[in-house]
C-alpha positions in Angstrom: 0.0 0.0 0.0 1.4 3.4 -0.9 0.9 6.4 1.2 0.4 9.9 -0.2 2.1 12.8 1.5 -0.2 15.9 1.8 1.0 19.4 2.3 0.1 21.1 5.6 -1.9 23.8 3.8 -4.1 21.1 2.2 -4.6 19.4 5.5 -5.7 22.6 7.1 -8.0 23.3 4.2 -9.7 20.0 4.7 -10.0 20.6 8.5 -11.5 24.0 7.8 -14.1 22.5 5.5 -14.9 20.0 8.3 -15.2 22.8 10.8 -17.5 24.7 8.5 -20.0 21.8 8.4 -18.8 19.3 5.8 -18.9 15.6 6.9 -15.8 13.5 7.1 -17.5 11.0 4.7 -18.2 13.8 2.2 -14.7 15.1 2.3 -13.3 11.6 2.0 -15.3 10.9 -1.1 -14.8 14.3 -2.7 -11.0 14.5 -2.2 -10.2 10.8 -2.3 -8.7 10.8 1.2 -9.2 8.1 3.8 -11.4 9.0 6.7 -8.6 7.9 9.1 -6.3 10.5 7.6 -9.0 13.2 7.9 -9.7 12.3 11.6 -6.0 12.4 12.3 -5.8 15.9 10.7 -8.8 17.1 12.7 -7.1 15.9 15.9 -3.8 17.6 14.9 -5.1 20.8 13.4 -8.6 21.1 14.6 -8.0 23.0 17.8 -5.8 25.5 16.1 -8.1 26.0 13.1 -11.2 26.1 15.4 -9.6 28.8 17.4 -8.7 30.7 14.2 -12.2 30.2 12.9 -13.7 31.5 16.2 -11.4 34.5 16.2 -12.4 35.3 12.6 -16.1 35.1 13.6 -15.5 37.4 16.5 -13.6 39.9 14.3 -16.4 39.8 11.7 -19.1 40.5 14.4 -17.0 43.4 15.8 -16.5 44.8 12.3 -20.3 44.8 11.7 -20.9 46.4 15.1 -18.4 49.2 14.3 -19.8 49.8 10.8 -23.3 50.3 12.4 -21.8 52.6 15.0 -20.0 54.7 12.3 -23.3 54.9 10.3 -25.2 56.1 13.4 -22.5 58.7 14.1 -22.5 59.9 10.5 -26.3 60.4 10.7 -25.9 62.2 14.0 -23.3 64.5 12.5 -25.5 65.3 9.5 -28.4 66.2 11.8 -26.3 68.3 14.1 -24.5 70.2 11.3 -27.7 70.9 9.4 -29.2 72.9 12.4 
């Protein structure tokens, strides 16, 4: 049996797909990778990628909140300067 060596970036991509909701079986079939390998990658990279994913979600939420705040402040400035 031959073993294929995958690059770390590819492994992380697969783990990110798993963390975003894809099943291991689906990823295995789509990318022709054994489920054992995918579970191993999830164990190795999952915590790191999950933390990155969570951080990105938090940053996105903060960004949206700040955009709304800026919009409100712009409206307030328009109202105050028009008087």
